[in-house]
Structures are given as C-alpha cells and as structure tokens.
C-alpha positions as CSV (number, residue, x, y, z in Angstrom):
1,M,64.6,100.0,76.2
2,Q,61.7,99.2,73.9
3,V,58.5,97.9,75.3
4,Y,56.7,95.1,73.4
5,N,52.9,94.9,73.5
6,L,51.8,91.3,72.9
7,P,50.2,89.9,70.9
8,Q,49.4,93.2,69.2
9,D,53.0,93.9,68.0
10,L,53.1,90.5,66.3
11,L,50.0,91.1,64.2
12,P,49.9,92.9,60.9
13,E,46.6,94.5,61.9
14,A,44.1,94.5,64.8
15,D,42.8,91.0,65.5
16,P,39.6,90.8,67.5
17,S,40.1,87.0,68.2
18,E,39.9,85.8,71.7
19,V,42.5,83.1,71.0
20,I,45.6,83.7,68.8
21,I,48.1,81.0,67.9
22,R,51.5,82.1,66.6
23,R,54.9,80.6,66.2
24,Y,58.0,82.5,67.4
25,E,61.6,81.9,66.2
26,S,64.8,83.8,66.9
27,T,68.5,83.3,66.4
28,Q,69.5,86.2,68.7
29,E,69.6,85.9,72.5
30,S,67.8,88.6,74.4
31,V,68.2,90.0,77.9
32,R,65.3,91.4,80.0
33,N,63.1,92.6,77.2
34,R,60.1,94.5,78.6
35,L,56.8,92.8,77.7
36,V,53.3,94.0,78.3
37,L,51.1,90.9,77.9
38,H,47.5,92.0,77.1
39,Y,46.4,88.4,76.8
40,N,47.3,85.3,78.9
41,M,49.8,83.1,77.2
42,L,50.4,79.4,76.9
43,N,54.0,79.1,75.7
44,L,55.0,75.7,74.2
45,L,58.8,75.9,74.2
46,L,60.6,74.0,71.4
47,D,64.2,75.1,71.5
48,G,66.2,77.2,74.0
49,R,65.6,78.5,77.5
50,K,63.4,81.4,78.8
51,T,63.8,83.4,82.0
52,I,60.8,85.4,83.1
53,V,60.9,88.1,85.8
54,Q,57.5,89.1,87.2
55,A,56.4,91.1,90.2
56,A,56.1,87.8,92.2
57,G,59.5,86.4,91.3
58,T,61.8,84.9,88.6
59,T,61.2,81.6,86.7
60,T,63.4,79.9,84.2
61,V,61.6,77.5,81.7
62,Y,63.5,74.9,79.8
63,Q,62.6,73.2,76.5
64,D,61.2,70.1,78.2
65,E,58.6,72.3,79.8
66,I,55.6,74.5,78.8
67,L,54.4,77.5,80.7
68,L,51.1,79.2,81.4
69,M,51.4,82.9,82.2
70,A,48.8,85.5,83.1
71,S,48.6,88.9,81.4
72,G,50.6,91.7,82.8
73,N,54.1,93.3,82.8
74,C,57.2,91.1,82.8
75,L,60.9,91.0,81.7
76,T,62.0,88.1,79.6
77,S,65.4,86.8,78.5
78,E,65.9,84.1,75.9
79,L,68.9,81.8,75.6
80,L,69.5,79.9,72.4
81,S,69.7,76.1,72.3
82,D,72.8,74.2,71.2
83,A,71.4,74.4,67.7
84,G,71.7,78.2,67.9
85,R,68.0,79.0,67.9
86,F,65.0,79.8,70.1
87,R,61.7,78.5,69.0
88,S,58.2,78.2,70.5
89,I,54.5,78.1,69.6
90,I,52.5,80.6,71.6
91,I,48.8,80.6,72.3
92,Y,47.5,84.0,73.4
93,F,44.0,84.0,75.0
94,S,41.8,86.5,76.8
95,N,40.6,86.4,80.4
96,A,37.1,85.8,79.0
97,V,38.2,82.5,77.4
98,L,39.9,81.3,80.5
99,A,36.8,82.3,82.7
100,D,34.6,80.4,80.3
101,F,36.8,77.3,80.6
102,Y,36.8,77.5,84.4
103,V,33.0,77.8,84.5
104,K,32.5,74.9,82.0
105,H,34.8,72.6,84.0
106,A,34.2,73.9,87.5
107,A,33.4,70.4,88.8
108,H,36.9,69.2,88.0
109,L,38.8,72.2,89.5
110,R,40.4,71.8,92.8
111,P,40.2,74.4,95.6
112,A,43.5,76.3,95.6
113,T,45.5,76.2,98.8
114,A,46.5,79.5,100.5
115,S,50.1,78.9,99.3
116,G,49.1,77.9,95.8
117,A,46.3,80.4,95.0
118,G,46.7,83.2,92.5
119,Q,49.7,81.9,90.6
120,S,50.6,84.2,87.7
121,L,52.9,81.6,86.1
122,V,52.7,77.8,86.2
123,T,55.0,75.4,84.4
124,F,54.3,71.8,83.3
125,A,56.6,69.1,82.1
126,K,56.2,67.9,78.5
127,D,55.0,64.4,78.0
128,D,54.0,62.4,74.9
129,F,50.6,63.9,74.7
130,I,51.9,67.5,74.9
131,R,54.5,66.7,72.3
132,N,51.8,65.4,70.0
133,C,49.7,68.5,70.6
134,I,52.7,70.7,69.6
135,E,53.2,68.6,66.5
136,S,49.6,69.0,65.5
137,L,49.9,72.8,66.0
138,R,53.0,72.9,63.9
139,L,51.2,71.1,61.0
140,L,48.2,73.4,61.3
141,L,50.5,76.5,61.2
142,D,52.4,75.1,58.2
143,A,49.2,74.8,56.2
144,P,48.6,77.5,53.6
145,A,45.1,78.3,54.8
146,T,44.5,80.7,57.7
147,L,43.8,78.8,60.9
148,P,40.0,79.3,61.7
149,A,39.2,80.9,65.0
150,A,37.1,77.8,66.1
151,I,40.1,75.5,65.6
152,Q,42.5,77.9,67.5
153,R,40.1,77.9,70.5
154,L,39.6,74.1,70.2
155,K,43.4,73.5,70.3
156,L,43.8,75.7,73.4
157,E,41.0,73.9,75.2
158,E,42.5,70.5,74.3
159,V,45.7,71.5,76.1
160,L,43.9,73.1,79.1
161,L,41.7,70.0,79.5
162,Y,44.6,67.7,79.4
163,L,46.4,69.8,82.1
164,L,43.2,69.8,84.2
165,H,43.2,66.0,83.9
166,T,46.9,65.5,84.7
167,A,47.8,68.5,86.9
168,P,44.5,69.8,88.4
169,A,46.0,71.6,91.4
170,A,48.5,73.5,89.3
171,L,45.9,74.6,86.7
172,S,43.4,75.5,89.4
173,A,45.9,77.8,91.1
174,F,46.4,79.8,87.9
175,Q,45.0,83.3,88.3
176,L,43.0,85.6,86.1
177,S,44.9,88.9,85.8
178,S,43.2,92.3,86.0
179,Y,46.1,94.7,86.2
180,P,45.4,95.9,89.7
181,E,46.9,99.1,91.0
182,P,49.7,97.9,93.2
183,S,49.2,98.5,96.9
184,A,51.9,99.4,99.3
185,L,52.2,95.7,100.3
186,E,52.5,94.7,96.7
187,L,55.2,97.3,96.0
188,R,57.1,96.0,99.0
189,R,56.8,92.4,97.7
190,V,58.2,93.4,94.4
191,M,61.2,95.2,96.0
192,E,61.9,92.5,98.5
193,T,61.6,89.7,96.0
194,H,64.1,91.2,93.5
195,V,66.4,93.1,95.9
196,H,69.3,90.7,95.2
197,Q,68.7,90.4,91.5
198,P,70.3,92.6,88.7
199,V,67.1,94.5,88.1
200,T,67.1,98.3,87.5
201,I,64.9,100.9,89.1
202,A,63.2,101.4,85.7
203,E,62.5,97.7,85.4
204,L,61.1,97.5,89.0
205,A,58.8,100.4,88.1
206,F,57.7,98.5,85.0
207,L,56.9,95.4,87.0
208,C,54.7,97.5,89.3
209,H,52.9,99.0,86.3
210,M,54.2,102.5,87.2
211,S,56.2,105.3,85.6
212,V,59.6,105.7,87.2
213,S,58.6,109.0,88.8
214,T,55.4,107.5,90.4
215,F,57.4,104.5,91.6
216,Q,60.1,106.6,93.2
217,R,57.5,108.8,94.9
218,K,55.5,105.9,96.3
219,F,58.6,104.0,97.3
220,A,59.9,107.0,99.3
221,A,56.5,107.3,101.1
222,I,56.8,103.6,102.2
223,Y,60.5,103.3,103.0
224,G,61.6,106.9,103.7
225,L,64.5,106.5,101.2
226,S,65.0,106.6,97.5
227,P,64.9,103.1,95.8
228,Q,68.6,103.5,94.8
229,K,69.7,104.2,98.4
230,W,67.5,101.4,99.8
231,L,68.8,98.8,97.3
232,L,72.4,99.8,98.0
233,Q,71.9,99.4,101.7
234,Q,70.2,96.0,101.4
235,R,72.8,94.7,98.9
236,M,75.8,95.9,100.9
237,Q,74.4,94.4,104.2
238,R,73.9,91.0,102.5
239,A,77.4,91.2,100.9
240,A,79.0,91.9,104.2
241,T,77.1,89.0,105.8
242,L,78.2,86.6,103.0
243,L,81.9,87.8,103.3
244,Q,81.7,87.1,107.0
245,G,80.9,83.5,106.2
246,Q,82.7,81.2,103.7
247,Q,82.0,83.2,100.6
248,L,84.9,84.8,98.6
249,P,84.6,88.3,97.0
250,G,84.4,86.8,93.5
251,E,81.5,84.6,94.6
252,V,79.4,87.3,96.2
253,Y,78.6,89.9,93.5
254,Q,76.0,87.8,91.6
255,Q,74.2,86.9,94.9
256,V,73.6,90.6,95.7
257,G,72.3,91.8,92.3
258,Y,75.5,92.9,90.4
259,E,76.3,91.7,86.9
260,S,80.1,92.2,87.2
261,H,82.7,91.9,90.0
262,S,84.1,95.3,89.1
263,S,80.8,97.2,89.6
264,F,80.2,95.3,92.9
265,S,83.7,96.1,94.2
266,E,83.3,99.8,93.3
267,A,80.0,100.0,95.1
268,F,81.3,98.1,98.1
269,R,84.4,100.3,98.4
270,K,82.3,103.5,98.3
271,H,79.9,102.1,101.0
272,F,82.4,100.5,103.4
273,G,85.6,102.4,102.6
274,V,87.5,99.2,101.7
275,A,87.5,96.8,98.8
276,P,85.7,93.4,99.4
277,S,89.0,91.5,99.4
278,A,90.4,93.9,102.1
279,F,87.2,93.5,104.1
280,K,87.5,89.8,103.9
281,H,91.2,89.9,104.9
282,Q,90.4,92.1,108.0
283,L,87.9,89.5,109.1
284,L,90.4,86.7,108.7
285,V,93.1,88.4,110.7
286,S,91.0,89.8,113.5
C-alpha cells in the first residue's frame, strides 16, 4: 500500500512555509491509507467522516467536528457524506509555530492533568465562530491570488486562540510530536490498544515507525512469540470469552479484529478444532 507524505505530496514543489493551508476534496472512499504527517494538522471537516488510527488508539471525526493532530504516522479512512463527497480545509503547521504559540500565550494555558497530557489528537465541536472561520478560509482559497504566508499564519492563530479561549484544557493537552524511537512499553501499548481491531502486522509496524522486520524482531524479544501468533492467541481467547456469554458467532468477529465472519470462522476452527457455532452449541448443551 502506498505511503503518503503530507503535506509534501500535495505540493507542486518544495514549500518552506511553516504554515500551509490547502483544501481537500474526494469522491472516493478510502480505507486505512498510510500517512506520514511531517507537520501538525488542523483539519476542518466539511463533508463526510474520517477515522484515524494512531499508536495511541482510534478516533472517528464527524463533519460537525474539527480535529487537531500531531505529526507522525497514522492510518486514515474516509467515508463520503450523503452528498457523495468528502471535503475539508486543512492547515498544516510546524512544531516551531506551535511552540511559538504556546510561549506567546503561556499565561492562558492550563496545566495538563496526568490523564490528559500528551494528546496526539484532540477534537472540538464546531460552533458559529468556527463555521465563520471556515467560510473565511474558503473565500481566501477561492481568490485568484496566492494566499500570503502572513495571512496563513494569522488564520491558524485565530483558530488556535479561539480554542484556547473556549477549550483551554483540551488545547493545553495537545502535544508536540518529535518522532521518538518507540520503547518496549510504547510497542506494547500499540499492540494492546489495537489487538481487537482489523489492523495488519505491516500497519502496526508503520504506527511504530518501524520496518516490518524490525518490528517483528523487537516484538519477539518482548513477547517471546511472533506478532501473528500473539494476535491469534489474544483474539481467540477473547472470542471464546464472548461466546461463553450472550454473544452469537455472527456478532463476535468484528469485536476481535476480523473483517468478515468467514475469515474469523476459519481461524477459530483451526485454533479450537470446531466452528464458532459448534463451540457455542457445546456450551449451551453442557
């Protein structure tokens, strides 16, 4: 699967700007595209729905929300609106710009709590002010003249200042990303966060900023198993637990990281020697 480097792949040539505003439109849905964000991103959603998978978890953002996301690796899926399109205005900005903003407005930032510190993705509900900001950006982007760098930075700061005024705790918790080398603890967090989601080994390695071979080697050193065997064990154990409760076989597969009932049934039969339906029946009659 192709890896997209943003915002570089959207630009006709190298752009040294610290703030870059672009519109994005699509009439094709996408599933788990691999993105490398070299800048932080303020995504002002206009139409459609976006799901983002990061090392720390999965978030779905709707068109009545906007999102602030730190640079780094992620997987994104886009679902079209009822009008058959996905649209957004995106503001890319460097860590230096965000650091300058934090320094300039330090008096208004709130100390982040232990549970809220270091957020790599924060969402905010749209209100009338945000909608007006989006409309002003649309008008600026529609103009024939190139948008000056000073105006692009000013529009970013306008939105950030408003978020600092209306949601200071959420904005204060947003982190600066520095692409750290994942520690053993961070690799374990990625695995245990996504164990019951339909994410491949290659995608998990991508979220950890590793090649597949490096990921498999480090994983085996931590868990003593290959990622494939560990995932299978974890998913089958959870599937058995769910079947022992009130869940039916057709309701289980999505909860343990499979995209189809047939692929789940095949894996379950190989692991336990019986189909999920037979396993459930044995529990009912015993």
